[in-house]
N, C-alpha and C positions, 0 to 999 in steps of 0.2 A: 844660073849657078851662083852669081853674086848675091841674089836675093836669099837663097837657101842658106848660104854661108853667113850672111848678115843676121838672119833670123836665129841661127844657131848661136852666134856670138851674143846676141841680145838675151837669149834664153839663159845662157851660161852666166852672164853678168847679173841677171835678175836673181838667179839661184844663189849666187855668191853674196849678194847684197843682204840677204836675210841671215847669213851665218854670223855668229858671234865669235870673235877671236879669243883664244885661250891665252891667259897670261904667259908672257915669254919665259918666265922663271917659275917652275912648278912649285917652288917654296914661297911664291908670292901669294899672300892671303887675299888679294883683291878678287872679288867675285861673290858668288852665292853659295851658301853652305846649308846643309840640312842634317839633322841628327837628333841627339838626345842629351838632356840635362838629367843627371842622376843625383838624387839626394834622399836621405832617410829611407833607403830601400825602394824608392819609386823612380821610374824612368819616364820623364816628361818630354814629348816631342818639342823641338825648337828649330828655328830657322834664323840665319844670320846673313846679312849682306854687308860687305866691306867695299869701300871705294876710296880712291886717292885722287885728290885734286892738288896739283903742284906737289908740295911736300906734306900737306895736311891730310889726315885720314878721317873718314866719316863712316857711318853705317846705321843699319836698322837691325832690330832684334824682335823676333816674334815667338810667342808661345801661346798655345790655345788660340783664342781669337783676338789677341792683343798684340799690336805691333808698335814699337816705340823707337825713338832715336837713341843712338849710343852717345856716351860722353867719354872724354879722356881716351880716345882711341890712339894707341901707339903701336908701331910696328918697328922692330929692330931685328934685322936678319930674318930668322925663322920664328922669332918670338912675337906674340900678339897679346896686347892688353886692352881691355875695354870695360866700361862700366855701364850698368843698366840702372839708372836712377829709380825707375818705377819699382824695381825689385830690390833696390839697395844692395845690389850684388856686383862683385868685381870678378871678372874672368881673366885668367892668365893661362896662355896655352902656347903651343908650338905647331907649326905647319910642317908636314912631311908628305910632299907630293900632293895628292888629292885628299889627304886626311888632316884634321886638326883636332888635337886633344889637349885637355888641360884641367885646371882646377877652378872652383868657384868658391869665393869667400864672401862673408857677410852674414846676415841673419840666418840664411839657409846656405849651408856649405855642401859641397859635393864635387862632382866632376862633369865634364862634357866631352862628347865625342861626335865630330861632324865629318861629313863627306862633301866634297865639292859637287855642286849641282848646276845644271844648265838653265834653270828657271827659278824665279823668286815667287814665293807665295807666302802670305802670312798664315796660311793653313797648310803646313808642310805635309800633313798626313790626313787631309780631308777637313771639311768644315765642322 
């Protein structure tokens, strides 16, 4: 009986070890996001990953087959700001639960609309 119970506990703990915790605050932008960047009547797939170490924010941005590091990542309440130097673009948005929306300024201006995702891929909608 003890052996069966021990095996059950070990199996349960092993299953829990692979689970990723959800941010405690649903308006917290930390995590992985996928969606679209819209500009000039076009809708381009994009992926975003934001992380926080101490009080500093960092992240990655991917569109097409190109993934780059973000610069000037700032989070204040529900507001999010980050820059993608490779695109010379500045993104300003807001988190509302599992959605993030905002505007893009720079040489190409437009908007973005993202949904929280459980996994990161630089190819959000296939290679």
